[in-house]
N, C-alpha and C positions, 0 to 999 in steps of 0.2 A: 306648380307644379304638378301637371300632369304625365304619372309611371303609365298610367292603359290599366290600372291593378281598379278602379274605381267599374269600369265596363266587366271586368271577372267576380264579381261581390254580387254584382246586380241579380237581384231572387229572376229566376228563367218560371215561368211557366211552367205550372205538375202538367206532364201529359201523361194522360190515364194509360197506363202498359195492359195490352192484351194480350190474355195468359199468364198472368203472372200467379192466381192463383192455382192456375196446372202446373203451374213449373214448382209452386210451392208442394203440391201435393205427390209431384213427383219424386222433386228431392224428398218428403219422408218418407214415401216409398223405401224410394234405396237405403235413405241408410238403413229402416228398419229389417230391407231384405238381407242390407251388409251383417248388420247385427246377429241376426240368426243365421249364417254361411258362420260367423265365425264361430259363436259358440255351436254349432254340428261341430266343425271343425278340431277344438277344446279340445272333447271326448271321446275320442278314436275309439275306445272298444279293443285296442290290439294288443295291449299289456307292455305298448312300449313307454309307459308311462305318463301319458296324457290321458287318462285315462280318471274322471272323475265316479264314483261310487251312485249308482242309483238304489232306487228301497228295493228293489227288486233284488240287488248284488247283497244285498245288507243281509239280505235272506239268508239264514244258514238253511244246507242241505237234508230234509230227512235224516235219519241217521235209523237204517234195519236194525232188527231186537236181534239180538245178541253179538255184535260188529263187536270187531274185535279194535281197541283204540289204541290209536299211534299219536303219542304227545309233539306237540309241535311249539318250539318259542322262536316269535318274530322279536327282532330288535334293531335298530337302524344298524347297519340294511341286512340283513342275514336272518339266515332258518335256522337254525340248529332241531333236530339233522337236516343234513344237507338230500339226503339221500333216503329215501321210504322204500322198504319193500313190501310186496302184499300178492299173495296167488290169485289168477283171473280168478271173477265172480264171485271173492271174499268182501263181504260187508266187515267196512271198516267208518273207525269214526275218528278223521281229522281233530285231536284237541288240541285249540290254536288258544295259544298265552302270548298276548300284544304287551311284552316288558318294559316298553320306552313310548309308543305309540300306537295311533292303530293300523292296524294289518287285519289282511284276509289271505286266501288261499285259493287260487284259482286253475285249473288245467288245463292243460293245452293237449290236440289232440283224442281227445273222448270224446263221442259221440253222443249228444244229448248233457254233457258236462262242460258248467263254464266255473263257475261261479262254485266254492265248495264252505267255505265258512267264514265269516269276519268277526272282528274283537276289537273294542272299543280300546283308546288306552287303559294300558295297567289292569286287565279284564280276561276272563278264558271264556271260550267259545266252544261249541264241538258242530260239525254238521260231517252227515253221510259222506262215503263214495265206495260205491261198486263201480271195477274194470273189468270189462269182460275177457277183451281179447290181451296175451302175451305182452310183453314192447316196453320199450323203455320213452317215457311220459315226461315234459316239462312242469312243470310249480312252480308259481311264481306270484308274488303278490302283484296287483292291480292298482294299490293307491298311486299318487300320481307320485313318478317319479322313484318310487323304489328298486322295481325290476331294473330301471338303468342303473341306481346304485350298486345294486348285489344282490337283491332277494330273487335267486333263482335258487330251483332243486329239481331232484329228478326220484323218478319213479319209478322203480323197476317193478313188472309183473313178471312173473314167474308162470310157469301155464298148472 
């Protein structure tokens, strides 16, 4: 009984495909490019919580001579105190204690200032900060997800 299956199972001669290496190279290039774009998108650096620390950001800002120390404690997911007050052009040292996880302090809206201080879990570090213009500024933890979870505070700078 012939069901016609034998003809489907017969070996067919192998045809050499033109451009198969080129297609493979294009596919590998596309996958590599996609991985680079995906990696770039995962660390926006805008404080939205989708931020990975770079080595530059883990370097604490230098503390000026005679700087007033302001103690800040970072816990999951809050800063204490939530408000910091200082005078315009005053040199301060933000002394950050990371009580339960890695935390940092970054500042928005100050020219030339982004990252101030970073502390690993259960450690204390300090970073210098001077704000020239009076106003209200936002500080936050840029570790992934921390800002969205509430690690935000404000800096009030008086004249």
